[in-house]
MARZA-322709 format. One record per atom (N, C-alpha, C): z negated, y, x. Coordinates in steps of 0.001 Angstrom, whole numbers, plus 500000, padded with zeros to 6 digits. Example, Ala and Ser with C-alpha at 12.3 -4.5 7.8 and 13.67 -1.06 7.14 Angstrom:
REM MARZA-322709
492200494310513190;492200495500512300;492200496700513200;492920497750512850;492860498940513670;492130500030512900;
This chain:
REM MARZA-322709
501118519397495615;499919517849495459;499493517096496706;498339517059496614;498562516402498301;498705515289498085;498135513595498789;499270512434498721;497998511815497871;496793512508498348;495422511767496979;495628511528495833;495898512852495887;496085513375494194;497618512481493091;497713512544494626;499344511899493662;499191510264493723;498673509659494793;497757508303494772;497135507997493376;495936508859492683;495443508933491891;496174509011491303;497246509896490943;498049509700489241;498892507977489885;498987507915490672;500272506555490473;498947505522489696;497741505517490622;497412504187489806;496560504495488278;496217505368488066;496152505673486577;497058505351485890;498925506118486387;500027505403485281;500089503770485025;499570503355486462;499981501920486553;499290501378485448;497693501413485611;496616501546484939;497178501297483160;497296502183482970;497842502836481623;498830502272480668;499959501571481958;501188501138481484;501127499553481831;499797498802482304;499373497562482216;498548497675481192;497917498421480658;496860498305479571;497875498383477824;498834499213478002;499985499194476504;500952498151477048;500652497705477877;501556496242477434;500865494832477536;499229494440477663;499205493796478076;497787493470477199;497265495329476646;495791495310476262;494543495046477270;495238494637478672;494100494542479610;494827495649480910;493867495614481719;493864496288482792;494567495252483978;495210495684485364;496235495169486022;495144493892486163;495352492897486391;494645491631486743;495053490933488202;493751490567488910;494110490096490135;493463488411490218;493472487880490959;492961486344491015;491793486905491882;490351486012490903;488634486868491856;488641485679492641;488257486298494375;488196485249494819;486558485746495316;485626485470494846;484170485687495387;484127485583496793;484663485598497638;484683485492499600;484884487075499438;485997487807498477;486602488407498116;486140489712497748;484668490651497230;484101490932496014;484677492240496011;484947493532495296;485276494832495415;485184495524493817;484680496868494522;483872497808493433;484691498289492426;486638497721492905;487068498011492077;487814497029490363;486875495694490662;486430495064489257;485919495679488359;487088494934486765;486043495369486208;486078494475485236;484097494152484724;484065493043483702;484204491807483966;484893490728483276;484370488916483618;485367488391484060;485169487051485259;486536486191485510;486675485607483817;488620485565483750;488492485491482380;488866483334482977;489166482987481873;489499481578481958;490935481165482621;491463482067483469;492205481467484328;492184481883485730;491050482382485793;490028482752487118;490586484544487608;491246484502486774;491823486978487199;490723487306486682;490472488545487200;490158489988486733;490344491170486770;489727491644485289;490922493151485601;490351494200486188;490894495434487241;490906495978487844;491232497934487642;490696498406488279;490824499639488679;490233500651489539;491522500935490104;491185502052490957;490276502259491338;489089503166492286;488194503157493103;488295504531494081;487898504751493992;487964506084495123;487001505975495920;487554506331497420;486545506439498454;484988506800498327;484524506635498817;483584507097499396;483962508027500577;483421507692501395;483904508154502664;485532507040502710;486332508198503179;488368507643503156;487283506596504307;488777505696503658;489223504961505823;489903505595506578;489822505271507831;491034505824509256;491182504962509546;492058505339510386;493165504742510710;493520505294512356;492546506243512944;492404506882514578;491847506094515623;491060505118515176;491029504235516277;492090503354516438;492793502877515295;493839501691515074;494646502553516246;495032503905515969;496538504717515966;496068504861517504;494833505408518007;494363505157519611;494853504114520419;494132502940519910;494416501541520637;496087501218520494;496444501515519559;498106501403519797;499053501816520060;497881503836520732;499134504856521333;500090504792520318;499850505534519411;500632505688517773;500192507018518187;501009507387516635;499858509069516361;500918508023514357;499662507954514065;500024507859512055;500610509274511776;501346509352510883;501537510259510139;500066510913508771;499833511524508789;498236511764508231;499091511347506602;499123511153505872;499688510652504615;499630509271504784;500667508626505938;499499507337506334;498184507022505768;497713507937506586;496337507631506780;494983507577505010;495512508742504964;495363508679503240;496581507673502004;497191507306502405;497286506715501791;496460505001501693;496224504977502690;495764503076503246;493925503453502629;493807504640503114;492075505087503380;491507505596502259;492272505843500904;491343507246500104;490934506134499057;491788505090498918;490997504575497657;490725502485497489;490277502155497478;490202500592496965;490619500024495844;491604499010495528;492363498936494496;493475497739494945;493959497282493810;495012496573493957;496380497110494131;497545496149493886;499014495956494590;499357497462493519;499681497879493430;500780498397492134;502472498344492008;502513497641491213;503888497128491025;504659499183490398;505659498689491281;506691500183490498;507762499944491139;508957500670490231;510187500646490744;510389501904491479;511683501807492104;512536502832493287;513686502211493210;515041503278493262;516258503284492734;516324501514491963;517094500901492996;517298499303491948;515928498484492120;515096498183493074;513864497926493335;512239497887492922;511839496557492486;510355496254492362;509663496391493902;509145497198493495;507783497237495430;506452497252494329;506784496452494923;504851496127495326;503527497181496196;503417498452496279;502147498714497443;501439498088497315;501019497935498515;500116497384498434;498587498643498905;497469497802498924;496559498777499121;495141497663499744;494602498770500096;492922498007500527;491866497476499619;491390496836499224;490764496160498031;489878496284498438;488776496946499601;487589496453500589;487418496511501376;486438496946502349;486232497399503606;486711496126504187;486449494860504118;486616493912504647;488009493779504888;488902494136503767;490150494360503554;490870495115504186;490232496062504102;491182497684505087;490846497012506496;490406496658507054;489666495553508588;491333494533508881;491322494369507856;492693492987507698;493308493853507761;494036495072507032;495528495532506843;495422495997508428;494169496064509349;494378497328510594;495080496026511409;495269495003511318;495235493593512176;496182493522511492;496985493397510484;498004492954509833;499382494574510717;499014495333510538;499637496983510707;499599496558512360;498970496278513299;498437495896514740;499978495320514867;499950494147514360;500828492810514155;502294493405514458;502114494245513435;504024495489513109;504051496329513726;503635496632514229;503841497486515502;503828497195516616;502519496025516966;503811495401518613;504661494910518290;504840494129517035;506231493481516709;507282494036517112;507063495083516691;508403496917516412;508450496911518283;507196497379518540;506909497984520392;508436496139521209;507690495052520743;508483493652521466;510161493882520875;509896494244520019;511679494518519624;512896495738520162;512092496326520812;512119497836520850;512834498714520161;512043499061518871;513232499372518032;511899499848517603;512375501654516821;511130502752516294;509523501830515596;508964501985516374;507168502078515164;507696502088514109;507255501139513107;506761501582511666;506109501182511258;505445501231509790;504203500566509593;504569500264507403;504231498809507251;505138498461505929;503867498843505176;504279500119503801;503141500317502716;503663498926501548;504378498486501881;504979497325500771;506192496497500397;506300495708499434;507194494419499080;508215494519497869;508997493504498647;510055494352497399;510333492802496822;511017491947495525;511404491314495491;512120490116496315;512352490624497434;513079489761498723;511850489434499939;511537488728499650;510664487793500537;510481488760501472;511260488843502089;511558489923503952;511827490503503968;512018491341502355;512244492850502542;511268493901502232;510686494777503126;509329495460502819;510079496986503342;508800497160502621;508464499211502453;508070499251503772;508545500487504545;507646500682505469;507764502876505941;506659503310506581;506925503888507032;507130504384508180;508307505293508920;508621505216509615;507715506519511114;507094505885511597;506181506546512621;506926507830513163;507475508137513747;508332508709514514;508372510234513006;509271510117512031;509385510512511006;509079510892509681;507941509735509232;507306509972508110;508147509562507096;509748509101507869;510257508770506752;510106507213505924;510258507008504623;510064506046503867;511380505530503928;511309503443504646;512149502828504601;512367501471504082;513337501048503677;513916498976503547;513765498874505057;513451498045504800;513053497044506607;513355495383506307;514205495030506950;514066493472506748;513276493196508089;512102491793507683;511415492332509084;511800491997509962;511505492312511250;511960492076512492;513226493222512670;513860493297511833;515529494348511590;514974495740512024;515446496930512419;515494498219511723;515445498438510333;515152499865510336;515445500066508734;516809500423508321;516980500640507367;518899500448507203;518890501010505879;517800501477505410;518221502892504325;516933503349503570;516419504626503658;515921505487503402;515821506115502003;514561505347501507;513722505897500068;513444507504500406;512895508056501141;512647509050500884;512001509626502515;512434511038501619;512180511488503675;510353511722503772;509333511212503171;508141511399503751;507948510319502228;506320509888502268;505579509453501082;505583510398500060;505137511842500121;504894512303499326;506219512295498218;507431512628499056;508647512306498365;508509510568497226;508773510161498183;508523508487497993;507759507931496471;506606508459496354;505581508006495417;505999509548493861;506623510504494389;506983511466492812;507967510760492311;508561509967493087;510169509089493006;509252507682492016;508451507137492468;508452506016491737;507761506152489906;508687504905489379;508335504142488020;507320503328488011;506298503340487128;505795502647486973;506059501821485397;
């Protein structure tokens, strides 16, 4: 199964699980400066809005960013960030609760690329193998990353080398997630 189909199923499972637990789709704080095609319904009393992932008509590309950074991104990573607009997915793998990052909108996809640039340049400065973050953990400085050389999905502390491999690639990682 392609990573795009895996992501679509993961988004659907997360939305369904949230709906069953809360009688609502996943919620996010609504920001009128950051509109998204994902927004569903009206803003509630707490300023939150429901969201549901939307497959992008034209996938976002990391090609220009890869050229600018002189790196090669695994194809699965480009699909991971470029196929959908959505909020973060909360899932578990091993003993970790993680928050998988997704692009909320075209503007957010641009901001994401700026953040990826900063991360790759930091890794270069530290003379560590390049990686790209795809998620956060319950620990503030512990990231879920994809190693650019191997495609492995790992845990790494900010500014440190990866210390634990979660999966050999993004496809296996997504398959191992529990929502």
